[in-house]
C-alpha positions in Angstrom: 62.9 141.2 156.8 65.5 139.1 154.9 66.5 140.0 151.4 64.1 138.5 148.8 66.9 136.8 146.9 69.6 134.7 148.6 72.6 134.3 146.3 74.9 131.4 147.3 78.3 131.6 145.5 81.6 130.0 146.2 84.8 130.0 144.2 86.5 126.8 143.0 89.6 126.0 141.0 87.9 126.9 137.7 85.6 129.7 138.6 85.6 133.0 140.5 81.9 133.1 141.3 82.4 135.3 144.4 83.7 138.1 142.1 81.2 137.5 139.4 78.2 137.6 141.6 78.3 141.3 142.5 77.8 142.5 138.9 75.1 139.9 138.1 73.3 140.4 141.4 73.3 144.2 141.0 71.8 143.9 137.5 69.1 141.5 138.7 68.4 143.6 141.8 67.9 146.7 139.6 65.7 144.9 137.1 63.7 142.8 139.5 63.3 145.4 142.2 64.4 142.9 144.9 67.2 143.0 147.4 70.0 140.4 147.1 72.0 138.9 150.0 75.3 137.1 149.1 76.8 134.3 151.0 79.3 131.5 150.6 77.7 129.4 153.4 75.0 126.8 153.1 73.5 127.3 156.6 71.0 129.9 155.3 69.3 127.0 153.4 67.8 125.8 156.7 64.0 126.4 156.8 64.1 129.2 159.4 66.6 131.2 157.3 64.6 130.9 154.1 61.4 132.3 155.6 60.3 135.4 153.8 62.6 134.9 150.8 61.4 134.6 147.2 64.3 133.0 145.4 67.6 131.2 146.0 70.4 131.5 143.4 73.0 128.7 143.5 76.3 129.4 141.7 78.9 127.0 143.1 80.1 123.5 142.6 81.4 122.2 146.0 80.9 118.6 144.9 83.8 119.0 142.4 86.2 119.5 145.3 84.7 116.7 147.4 83.7 119.1 150.2 80.8 121.4 151.1 77.9 118.9 151.0 74.6 120.0 152.5 73.7 118.9 155.9 70.3 117.1 156.2 68.6 120.1 157.7 69.9 122.2 154.7 68.6 119.7 152.2 65.3 119.6 153.9 65.1 123.4 154.1 65.8 123.9 150.4 63.5 121.1 149.3 60.6 122.4 151.4 61.3 126.0 150.3 61.0 125.2 146.6 58.2 122.7 146.9 56.3 125.2 149.0 56.3 127.9 146.4 59.8 129.4 146.5 62.1 129.9 143.5 65.4 128.2 142.6 67.9 129.5 140.1 70.9 127.3 139.2 73.7 128.9 137.2 76.5 127.3 135.2 78.4 124.6 137.2 75.9 124.9 140.0 74.3 122.0 138.1 76.7 119.8 139.9 76.6 121.5 143.2 75.3 118.6 145.4 75.3 115.5 143.2 75.5 113.3 146.3 71.9 114.3 147.0 69.4 112.7 144.6 66.9 115.5 145.5 69.2 118.1 143.8 68.5 116.7 140.4 64.8 116.6 141.1 64.8 120.3 142.0 67.1 121.5 139.3 65.8 119.2 136.6 69.3 118.1 135.5 72.8 117.8 136.8 76.5 117.7 135.7 77.2 114.0 135.5 80.9 113.4 136.0 82.4 111.2 133.2 79.4 112.0 130.9 78.7 115.7 130.9 81.1 118.0 129.2 81.6 121.4 127.5 83.3 122.6 124.4 86.4 124.8 124.7 85.6 128.4 125.7 84.6 130.3 122.6 81.9 132.2 120.7 78.6 130.7 119.8 75.0 131.7 119.2 72.2 131.0 121.7 68.6 130.7 120.4 65.7 131.6 122.7 62.4 129.9 122.3 59.8 132.6 123.1 56.8 130.4 122.2 57.9 127.8 124.8 57.8 129.8 128.0 57.4 133.3 129.4 61.1 133.3 130.5 62.3 133.1 126.9 59.6 135.6 125.8 60.7 138.1 128.4 64.4 137.7 127.5 63.7 138.1 123.8 61.6 141.2 124.5 64.5 142.7 126.5 67.0 141.9 123.7 64.7 142.9 120.8 65.3 139.5 119.2 65.3 135.7 119.9 69.0 135.1 119.4 72.3 136.4 120.9 76.0 135.7 120.6 78.2 135.0 123.6 81.6 133.8 124.6 81.3 131.0 127.0 81.5 127.3 127.6 78.9 125.4 125.6 77.6 122.7 128.0 76.3 119.5 126.6 75.2 116.0 127.7 73.9 117.1 131.1 72.2 114.4 133.0 68.4 115.0 133.0 66.6 113.9 136.2 63.1 115.3 135.7 60.9 116.8 133.0 61.9 120.4 131.9 60.9 123.0 129.4 63.9 124.1 127.4 63.8 127.9 126.9 67.2 128.4 125.1 69.6 126.2 123.2 72.8 126.3 121.2 73.5 124.4 118.0 76.3 121.9 118.4 77.1 119.6 115.4 73.6 120.2 114.0 71.9 119.2 117.2 70.3 121.5 119.8 72.2 121.5 123.2 69.9 123.0 125.9 71.4 126.0 127.6 68.5 127.0 129.8 65.3 125.4 131.0 62.5 125.8 133.5 60.7 123.4 135.7 57.8 123.6 138.2 58.3 121.5 141.3 55.0 121.2 143.2 54.2 124.8 144.0 57.7 126.1 143.3 59.6 127.1 140.2 63.2 126.3 139.1 65.3 127.9 136.4 68.6 126.6 135.1 71.1 128.4 132.9 74.4 126.7 131.8 76.0 129.9 130.7 78.2 132.2 132.8 81.7 130.9 133.0 83.6 134.2 133.5 83.3 137.9 133.6 83.1 138.2 129.8 80.3 135.6 129.7 78.4 137.2 132.5 78.6 140.6 130.8 76.8 139.4 127.7 73.5 141.3 127.2 71.9 138.0 126.3 73.0 136.3 129.4 71.9 139.1 131.6 68.5 139.3 129.9 68.0 135.5 130.2 69.1 135.2 133.8 67.1 138.2 134.9 64.0 136.8 133.2 64.6 133.4 135.0 65.0 135.0 138.4 61.9 137.1 138.0 59.9 134.1 137.0 61.2 131.7 139.6 60.9 134.2 142.4 57.5 135.5 141.1 59.0 139.0 140.8 57.6 139.7 137.3 55.4 142.6 138.5 
């Protein structure tokens, strides 16, 4: 049987996701009770390779470097997997993983729009969970013992929304709420996006770990 969670991560000129994935995946595996398989390839997104899996985590931004687009059979496999009841978790710059494919925004709910989307300089800010909005936020707040946490990260803003979402965490920026995490149901499937997680310090934040773990468990139906 394949691992329940397929974790796709690939380094780029701004991120070292291959190094970061081990610590995050180990935490998620321990909390969710599900095995994690790591890869930098996209071929496992084909339908036959996704059979038996519960969740796909995407933490890469190949579109930024103008290479690594998905093949038609990989797009079809991921789309059918999610719509058929699978889970999708998109982390940090994974929002812009495959912008050349319009279906990516439909699955993820929003994307990094080049020339529009941006982030503040790396620094400390407060993230506010919205427990009343969704079970993901409620589970993260319960794990933390509160509905707020501080982190050091990049504060994403002006992401391009492509489909309706439920925001489960935001950060205040200039008096306005900038969504940092949201959830979305796509036919029978579930998608979770978290903008946080730029580097090792960001990914070690207890708030980040609680939020992402809650998102993975919900998206992959691993709550039990």
